[in-house]
KEKE-3310 file (N, C-alpha, C; in steps of 0.2 Angstrom, whole numbers, plus 5000, padded with zeros to 4 digits):
npx = (4929:4946:4952:4965:4974:4990:5004:5020:5036:5032:5026:5011:5002:4990:4987:4996:5003:5016:5024:5038:5055:5064:5055:5045:5050:5049:5037:5029:5025:5016:5007:5000:4992:4984:4977:4988:4988:4980:4988:4998:5011:5026:5041:5056:5066:5082:5094:5110:5125:5130:5125:5121:5123:5120:5120:5128:5122:5109:5096:5084:5076:5065:5061:5058:5043:5046:5057:5072:5084:5097:5099:5107:5107:5103:5101:5097:5105:5108:5106:5100:5088:5082:5080:5072:5063:5058:5049:5038:5035:5031:5019:5010:5002:5004:5014:5031:5045:5063:5075:5092:5107:5125:5142:5153:5157:5158:5150:5137:5136:5138:5127:5116:5118:5115:5101:5095:5090:5078:5060:5053:5046:5053:5069:5076:5089:5099:5107:5109:5109:5111:5116:5126:5144:5152:5151:5134:5128:5139:5140:5129:5131:5140:5139:5146:5150:5138:5133:5142:5140:5127:5127:5134:5127:5115:5119:5119:5106:5090:5078:5066:5073:5076:5083:5088:5089:5100:5096:5106:5114:5126:5121:5105:5097:5105:5111:5101:5098:5110:5108:5097:5102:5111:5102:5093:5076:5068:5068:5069:5065:5064:5078:5082:5087:5103:5107:5109:5108:5109:5115:5112:5115:5125:5134:5137:5135:5119:5118:5129:5135:5136:5130:5113:5099:5086:5068:5050:5037:5044:5053:5045:5041:5054:5057:5047:5049:5061:5057:5049:5058:5067:5058:5056:5068:5071:5065:5060:5050:5046:5048:5041:5044:5045:5040:5026:5010:4997:4982:4982:4995:5001:4994:4999:5013:5011:5005:5016:5024:5027:5025:5023:5021:5030:5027:5033:5038:5026:5019:5023:5017:5003:5000:4992:4990:4992:4981:4971:4976:4975:4961:4957:4964:4956:4943:4946:4949:4936:4928:4932:4929:4937:4943:4954:4970:4980:4977:4980:4994:5010:5006:5011)
npy = (5572:5572:5566:5567:5570:5569:5562:5564:5561:5566:5577:5585:5586:5594:5590:5579:5587:5597:5613:5613:5615:5629:5632:5640:5651:5660:5659:5671:5677:5667:5667:5679:5675:5663:5654:5649:5643:5632:5621:5607:5610:5621:5622:5630:5641:5635:5637:5645:5646:5659:5674:5671:5674:5667:5658:5664:5670:5661:5655:5647:5635:5629:5612:5597:5591:5597:5607:5615:5620:5632:5640:5641:5641:5654:5665:5673:5670:5662:5670:5682:5676:5671:5683:5691:5683:5671:5674:5678:5666:5658:5664:5659:5648:5635:5619:5622:5620:5620:5622:5618:5621:5619:5623:5617:5605:5612:5624:5619:5614:5626:5633:5625:5627:5640:5640:5632:5637:5643:5643:5631:5618:5607:5603:5602:5594:5598:5589:5588:5597:5600:5610:5619:5623:5619:5610:5605:5594:5586:5580:5572:5560:5550:5537:5536:5549:5556:5550:5554:5568:5569:5563:5572:5584:5580:5579:5592:5597:5600:5599:5589:5580:5580:5572:5577:5568:5564:5560:5556:5549:5536:5524:5525:5519:5513:5525:5531:5522:5524:5537:5536:5527:5536:5545:5552:5558:5557:5555:5564:5564:5564:5575:5587:5580:5578:5587:5591:5604:5611:5625:5627:5636:5644:5635:5629:5625:5629:5633:5643:5636:5624:5610:5607:5606:5595:5595:5592:5584:5575:5568:5560:5546:5540:5546:5541:5527:5527:5532:5522:5511:5516:5518:5505:5502:5508:5512:5524:5539:5544:5558:5561:5567:5574:5578:5579:5584:5582:5576:5562:5559:5563:5553:5542:5542:5541:5529:5522:5523:5535:5546:5560:5572:5583:5597:5606:5611:5611:5622:5633:5631:5633:5643:5641:5627:5617:5617:5612:5599:5594:5595:5585:5574:5572:5570:5558:5548:5548:5544:5531:5525:5526:5530:5536:5542:5534:5521:5518:5520:5515:5503:5496)
npz = (4569:4564:4549:4544:4553:4561:4569:4573:4580:4592:4589:4585:4571:4561:4549:4536:4527:4522:4517:4507:4510:4504:4494:4498:4505:4520:4522:4521:4508:4503:4513:4510:4500:4503:4517:4527:4539:4538:4534:4538:4541:4539:4531:4533:4522:4517:4529:4532:4543:4541:4532:4514:4497:4487:4471:4455:4439:4429:4438:4439:4429:4417:4414:4405:4412:4425:4436:4436:4447:4453:4464:4476:4490:4494:4508:4523:4534:4550:4562:4558:4553:4565:4572:4562:4555:4561:4571:4564:4557:4568:4572:4563:4566:4563:4562:4564:4555:4554:4543:4541:4534:4529:4527:4532:4546:4557:4554:4554:4567:4575:4570:4574:4588:4590:4586:4594:4607:4603:4600:4591:4580:4574:4569:4553:4546:4533:4523:4509:4498:4481:4474:4478:4479:4489:4504:4510:4499:4500:4512:4512:4505:4508:4519:4532:4534:4535:4546:4556:4556:4560:4573:4580:4579:4585:4598:4602:4600:4605:4600:4591:4578:4561:4547:4531:4516:4503:4486:4478:4486:4490:4496:4500:4509:4519:4523:4529:4539:4547:4551:4559:4569:4575:4582:4575:4574:4563:4545:4530:4513:4495:4491:4478:4462:4455:4440:4423:4411:4394:4385:4369:4359:4364:4367:4380:4398:4405:4418:4428:4438:4433:4436:4442:4453:4450:4451:4454:4444:4436:4444:4452:4452:4455:4467:4475:4475:4482:4495:4498:4500:4510:4520:4524:4529:4540:4557:4562:4558:4541:4531:4515:4499:4482:4468:4471:4466:4467:4476:4474:4472:4484:4493:4488:4492:4506:4507:4503:4514:4520:4533:4534:4521:4509:4499:4485:4471:4465:4470:4463:4452:4455:4467:4479:4479:4488:4497:4488:4487:4500:4502:4492:4497:4509:4503:4496:4506:4513:4503:4501:4513:4524:4540:4545:4541:4545:4543:4530:4529:4524:4518:4507)
capx = (4936:4950:4955:4971:4978:4996:5008:5027:5041:5029:5023:5004:5001:4983:4987:5003:5006:5021:5027:5045:5061:5067:5050:5040:5053:5048:5029:5026:5022:5011:5002:4996:4988:4980:4977:4993:4986:4976:4993:5001:5017:5030:5048:5059:5071:5088:5098:5117:5127:5131:5121:5123:5120:5118:5124:5127:5119:5102:5095:5079:5076:5060:5063:5052:5039:5050:5061:5079:5086:5103:5099:5113:5105:5103:5097:5099:5109:5104:5105:5095:5082:5080:5077:5067:5058:5055:5043:5032:5033:5028:5013:5006:4997:5005:5020:5037:5051:5068:5080:5098:5113:5131:5148:5157:5154:5158:5145:5131:5136:5137:5120:5112:5118:5111:5094:5092:5086:5072:5054:5050:5044:5058:5075:5078:5096:5100:5114:5108:5108:5115:5118:5132:5150:5155:5146:5128:5127:5145:5138:5124:5133:5144:5135:5149:5150:5132:5133:5146:5137:5120:5129:5137:5121:5111:5122:5118:5099:5085:5072:5065:5078:5075:5089:5086:5093:5101:5094:5112:5118:5129:5116:5101:5094:5111:5112:5095:5099:5115:5105:5093:5106:5114:5098:5088:5069:5064:5072:5065:5068:5071:5080:5082:5092:5109:5105:5112:5105:5114:5113:5115:5117:5131:5138:5139:5129:5114:5120:5136:5137:5136:5124:5108:5094:5079:5062:5044:5034:5048:5056:5041:5042:5060:5057:5042:5053:5066:5053:5047:5064:5069:5053:5056:5074:5071:5059:5058:5045:5049:5044:5042:5043:5048:5035:5019:5006:4990:4980:4984:5002:5002:4992:5004:5018:5008:5005:5023:5027:5028:5021:5022:5024:5031:5026:5036:5038:5019:5017:5025:5012:4997:5002:4988:4988:4992:4974:4968:4979:4972:4954:4957:4965:4951:4938:4947:4948:4929:4924:4934:4927:4943:4942:4960:4975:4985:4974:4984:5001:5014:5003:5014)
capy = (5569:5574:5560:5568:5571:5565:5563:5562:5563:5569:5583:5584:5589:5594:5585:5578:5591:5602:5616:5611:5620:5632:5634:5645:5657:5659:5659:5678:5678:5663:5669:5684:5671:5658:5653:5644:5639:5625:5616:5603:5613:5625:5621:5637:5641:5632:5642:5644:5650:5666:5676:5669:5678:5662:5657:5669:5668:5659:5651:5643:5633:5624:5607:5593:5589:5598:5613:5614:5626:5633:5646:5641:5643:5661:5666:5679:5668:5660:5676:5686:5672:5671:5690:5694:5678:5666:5676:5677:5659:5656:5666:5656:5643:5628:5617:5626:5616:5625:5619:5620:5618:5621:5622:5613:5603:5618:5628:5615:5614:5633:5635:5622:5630:5647:5639:5627:5640:5646:5639:5629:5611:5602:5605:5598:5595:5598:5587:5585:5602:5598:5616:5623:5620:5617:5608:5603:5587:5582:5577:5567:5555:5545:5535:5538:5556:5558:5547:5558:5574:5568:5562:5578:5589:5577:5581:5599:5599:5597:5598:5583:5581:5576:5573:5577:5564:5565:5554:5555:5545:5530:5519:5529:5515:5513:5531:5533:5518:5527:5543:5533:5525:5542:5549:5556:5556:5557:5557:5567:5563:5566:5582:5587:5576:5582:5587:5596:5607:5614:5630:5624:5641:5646:5629:5629:5623:5634:5636:5644:5630:5618:5606:5610:5602:5594:5593:5592:5578:5571:5564:5557:5538:5538:5548:5536:5521:5528:5533:5515:5508:5519:5517:5498:5501:5512:5512:5531:5541:5547:5563:5560:5572:5573:5578:5579:5589:5581:5572:5555:5559:5563:5547:5536:5543:5539:5521:5519:5523:5542:5549:5567:5574:5590:5599:5612:5614:5612:5629:5637:5631:5636:5645:5638:5620:5613:5617:5607:5592:5592:5593:5579:5568:5570:5567:5551:5544:5548:5540:5524:5523:5526:5535:5540:5541:5529:5515:5516:5522:5510:5497:5493)
capz = (4569:4558:4546:4542:4559:4561:4575:4572:4585:4598:4587:4582:4564:4559:4543:4535:4522:4523:4512:4507:4511:4498:4489:4501:4509:4527:4522:4520:4502:4503:4518:4507:4495:4506:4524:4528:4545:4536:4532:4543:4543:4535:4532:4531:4517:4519:4532:4534:4548:4539:4526:4508:4492:4482:4465:4450:4433:4429:4444:4438:4422:4416:4410:4404:4418:4431:4436:4438:4451:4456:4469:4480:4497:4496:4514:4528:4540:4556:4567:4555:4553:4572:4573:4558:4551:4565:4575:4559:4556:4575:4572:4558:4569:4560:4564:4561:4554:4552:4538:4542:4530:4531:4522:4536:4552:4562:4553:4556:4575:4577:4568:4579:4595:4590:4585:4599:4613:4600:4600:4584:4581:4572:4565:4547:4544:4526:4521:4503:4493:4476:4470:4481:4477:4495:4509:4507:4497:4501:4519:4512:4500:4511:4525:4538:4535:4537:4553:4561:4557:4564:4580:4583:4579:4590:4605:4603:4598:4610:4596:4586:4573:4554:4542:4524:4513:4496:4482:4475:4491:4488:4498:4504:4515:4524:4526:4533:4545:4551:4554:4565:4574:4579:4586:4571:4575:4557:4539:4525:4506:4493:4489:4471:4458:4451:4433:4418:4405:4389:4381:4363:4355:4366:4368:4387:4402:4406:4424:4430:4443:4428:4437:4446:4456:4447:4455:4450:4442:4432:4448:4457:4453:4458:4474:4478:4476:4488:4501:4500:4502:4516:4526:4526:4531:4547:4561:4563:4553:4535:4527:4508:4494:4476:4462:4473:4463:4468:4482:4473:4473:4492:4496:4486:4496:4512:4506:4502:4520:4523:4539:4532:4514:4507:4492:4483:4465:4463:4472:4458:4446:4458:4474:4484:4477:4494:4499:4484:4489:4506:4501:4488:4501:4513:4499:4494:4512:4514:4498:4502:4520:4528:4545:4547:4536:4548:4540:4523:4529:4524:4516:4502)
cpx = (4939:4954:4962:4976:4984:5000:5015:5032:5038:5026:5016:5003:4994:4982:4995:5006:5010:5023:5035:5050:5063:5062:5045:5043:5052:5040:5026:5022:5016:5005:4997:4991:4982:4981:4982:4992:4982:4981:4995:5007:5021:5037:5052:5064:5077:5092:5106:5119:5127:5127:5125:5119:5118:5122:5123:5123:5111:5102:5089:5078:5070:5062:5057:5049:5043:5053:5068:5081:5093:5103:5105:5112:5106:5099:5101:5104:5105:5102:5099:5088:5079:5076:5071:5062:5055:5049:5037:5030:5029:5021:5008:5001:4998:5012:5026:5043:5057:5073:5087:5103:5119:5137:5154:5154:5153:5152:5138:5131:5135:5129:5115:5112:5115:5103:5091:5088:5079:5066:5052:5049:5049:5064:5076:5085:5097:5107:5114:5107:5113:5118:5122:5138:5154:5150:5140:5128:5133:5144:5133:5125:5136:5141:5139:5150:5144:5131:5136:5143:5131:5122:5131:5131:5117:5113:5120:5110:5094:5078:5071:5070:5077:5081:5086:5091:5094:5099:5101:5117:5121:5124:5111:5098:5099:5112:5107:5096:5104:5112:5101:5097:5110:5109:5093:5081:5065:5069:5067:5069:5062:5072:5080:5088:5097:5107:5109:5108:5110:5111:5116:5118:5124:5136:5141:5133:5125:5116:5127:5139:5137:5130:5119:5103:5088:5074:5056:5042:5038:5052:5052:5041:5048:5060:5052:5045:5058:5063:5051:5053:5066:5064:5053:5063:5075:5065:5056:5054:5049:5044:5046:5040:5047:5042:5028:5015:4999:4989:4982:4991:5004:5000:4996:5010:5017:5008:5012:5027:5029:5023:5019:5024:5025:5030:5029:5035:5030:5016:5018:5020:5005:4999:4998:4986:4988:4985:4970:4970:4976:4965:4953:4959:4959:4945:4939:4946:4940:4926:4926:4932:4932:4943:4948:4965:4980:4983:4978:4991:5005:5011:5006:5020)
cpy = (5571:5568:5561:5570:5566:5567:5560:5565:5567:5576:5582:5589:5589:5590:5584:5582:5597:5606:5615:5617:5623:5634:5639:5650:5655:5660:5666:5679:5674:5665:5675:5681:5667:5657:5647:5640:5632:5620:5613:5607:5617:5624:5627:5636:5638:5638:5640:5648:5658:5668:5673:5672:5673:5662:5663:5666:5665:5654:5646:5641:5628:5619:5602:5590:5591:5605:5611:5621:5626:5639:5646:5643:5650:5662:5671:5677:5667:5666:5680:5683:5672:5678:5692:5689:5673:5668:5676:5670:5656:5658:5663:5651:5636:5626:5621:5621:5620:5620:5622:5617:5621:5619:5618:5610:5608:5623:5625:5616:5621:5635:5632:5625:5636:5646:5636:5631:5642:5641:5638:5621:5606:5605:5600:5599:5593:5596:5585:5591:5601:5604:5621:5619:5617:5615:5605:5596:5583:5578:5572:5561:5549:5544:5537:5545:5559:5556:5552:5565:5574:5567:5568:5584:5586:5579:5588:5601:5595:5596:5591:5585:5576:5577:5572:5574:5566:5559:5552:5551:5538:5524:5523:5526:5515:5519:5533:5529:5521:5533:5541:5531:5530:5547:5553:5554:5555:5558:5559:5566:5562:5573:5581:5582:5580:5581:5592:5598:5611:5619:5629:5630:5644:5641:5628:5627:5630:5637:5637:5639:5624:5613:5609:5605:5601:5592:5593:5585:5573:5566:5559:5550:5536:5540:5543:5530:5522:5529:5526:5511:5510:5517:5509:5497:5504:5511:5519:5533:5544:5552:5562:5566:5570:5573:5578:5585:5588:5577:5565:5554:5558:5556:5541:5536:5540:5531:5518:5520:5530:5544:5556:5567:5581:5591:5605:5615:5615:5619:5634:5637:5634:5637:5641:5630:5615:5612:5612:5600:5590:5591:5587:5573:5566:5567:5560:5546:5543:5543:5533:5521:5522:5532:5539:5538:5536:5522:5513:5518:5515:5503:5493:5488)
cpz = (4563:4555:4544:4547:4560:4567:4573:4577:4590:4596:4584:4576:4563:4553:4541:4529:4524:4517:4512:4507:4504:4492:4492:4505:4516:4528:4521:4514:4501:4507:4515:4502:4498:4513:4525:4535:4544:4535:4539:4546:4538:4536:4529:4525:4521:4522:4532:4539:4547:4533:4519:4502:4486:4476:4460:4444:4434:4435:4443:4431:4421:4412:4409:4411:4424:4430:4438:4442:4453:4460:4473:4487:4499:4503:4518:4533:4546:4561:4564:4555:4560:4574:4569:4555:4556:4569:4570:4558:4562:4575:4568:4560:4566:4563:4560:4561:4551:4549:4539:4538:4532:4526:4526:4542:4557:4561:4555:4564:4578:4576:4573:4586:4595:4589:4591:4605:4610:4600:4593:4585:4579:4568:4559:4545:4537:4524:4513:4497:4488:4472:4473:4480:4483:4500:4506:4506:4499:4508:4518:4507:4503:4518:4531:4539:4538:4545:4558:4562:4561:4571:4583:4584:4584:4597:4607:4603:4602:4606:4593:4580:4567:4550:4535:4520:4505:4491:4478:4480:4488:4490:4502:4510:4520:4527:4531:4540:4550:4555:4560:4571:4578:4582:4582:4573:4569:4551:4534:4518:4501:4491:4481:4468:4455:4444:4429:4413:4401:4385:4374:4359:4357:4368:4375:4391:4403:4413:4425:4434:4439:4430:4442:4448:4452:4451:4451:4448:4439:4437:4453:4457:4456:4466:4478:4479:4482:4494:4503:4503:4509:4522:4528:4529:4538:4551:4563:4557:4547:4533:4520:4504:4488:4471:4464:4470:4464:4474:4481:4474:4481:4495:4494:4490:4503:4512:4506:4509:4524:4528:4537:4525:4513:4500:4491:4476:4463:4465:4467:4452:4449:4465:4480:4483:4483:4497:4495:4485:4495:4506:4497:4492:4506:4509:4498:4500:4513:4509:4498:4509:4524:4533:4547:4543:4539:4545:4533:4523:4529:4522:4511:4504)
residu = (MET:ASN:PRO:LEU:LYS:THR:SER:VAL:ALA:GLY:ILE:SER:PHE:LYS:ASN:PRO:LEU:ILE:LEU:ALA:SER:GLY:THR:CYS:GLY:PHE:GLY:ARG:GLU:TYR:ALA:GLU:ILE:PHE:ASP:ILE:LYS:LYS:LEU:GLY:GLY:LEU:CYS:SER:LYS:GLY:LEU:THR:LEU:HIS:PRO:ARG:ARG:GLY:ASN:SER:GLY:ILE:ARG:VAL:TRP:GLU:SER:SER:SER:GLY:ILE:MET:ASN:SER:VAL:GLY:LEU:GLU:ASN:PRO:GLY:VAL:ALA:ALA:PHE:ILE:ARG:ASP:GLU:LEU:PRO:PHE:MET:GLN:SER:LEU:GLY:THR:ALA:VAL:ILE:VAL:ASN:LEU:SER:GLY:HIS:SER:ILE:ASP:ASP:TYR:LEU:GLU:GLY:THR:ALA:LEU:LEU:ASP:PRO:GLU:SER:PHE:ASP:MET:LEU:GLU:LEU:ASN:ILE:SER:CYS:PRO:ASN:VAL:LYS:ASP:GLY:GLY:MET:SER:PHE:GLY:ILE:LYS:THR:GLU:THR:ALA:ARG:ASN:LEU:THR:ARG:ARG:VAL:ARG:ALA:LEU:CYS:SER:HIS:PRO:LEU:ALA:VAL:LYS:LEU:SER:PRO:ASN:ALA:GLU:ASP:ILE:SER:ALA:LEU:ALA:ARG:ALA:CYS:GLU:GLU:GLU:GLY:ALA:ASP:CYS:VAL:SER:LEU:VAL:ASN:THR:PHE:LEU:ALA:LEU:GLU:VAL:ASP:LEU:GLU:ASN:ARG:LYS:PRO:VAL:PHE:ASP:ASN:VAL:TYR:ALA:GLY:LEU:SER:GLY:PRO:ALA:ILE:LYS:PRO:ILE:ALA:LEU:ARG:MET:VAL:HIS:GLN:VAL:SER:HIS:ALA:VAL:SER:ILE:PRO:VAL:MET:GLY:MET:GLY:GLY:ILE:THR:SER:ALA:GLU:ASP:ALA:LEU:GLN:PHE:ILE:MET:ALA:GLY:ALA:SER:LEU:VAL:GLN:THR:GLY:THR:ALA:SER:PHE:ILE:LYS:PRO:ASP:ILE:SER:LEU:ASP:ILE:LEU:SER:GLY:MET:GLU:GLN:TRP:LEU:GLY:SER:HIS:GLY:ILE:SER:GLY:ILE:GLU:GLU:ILE:ARG:GLY:ILE:LEU)
# end
């Protein structure tokens, strides 16, 4: 029996651990380092309708207990992804989640329409990217804006639909409820926190875009709190993320109500750390006489 087996939105995951969007590309590089098939799933880099070069200047900056990034959704665009990357992801033998962002409602709708005929497991609607100047997070701050976008994408999307929420939202629980009411099958949270770093010698922001997204262990306690709040506010499953670097972290998110967990920044520390996390989770369950992870989900 597999104690980590998880089911979400009709999809069977061999375990609840997903590589987070924006941290693993489309899986090619990590597949050269470890067996990705052992993971529950893989979430693609954030896609936009058209190719995007991303932000200028410094894109990644190490901070205290975390990383700041201002990549700016560099990606090949939906059509090129379908042609060049999706077949590889489909070959990996693990659940495939496609992350879609946009700079306008029409971008999201056209991207959804292009993706919908394709074979993958879940669409993750990214309304929470903090390091682009237009679109992205602007859809994930106001509840009614998120509601409208979710409703319109749901009408075009035949795949299970997750909505990725911004920790910078005006009311993240209300926003999650609105997404559920408009047909989302799952919500995922949190994305990075809007942050600032200063170049003292040059007396200016480090990033050309001024603000950037903070991830890593520094945000974990806040992310854990938000996952707990949202899991009590909705009846649909929650994917939790934010600073997960160990089995203990992942299990805490499960106890707080997450059905699935995503890890990202940790992979930059140790590319195959996800396997360590999975092994540790299974060992912890066994040592505590727990036959299945469902026994501890949402116990807080």
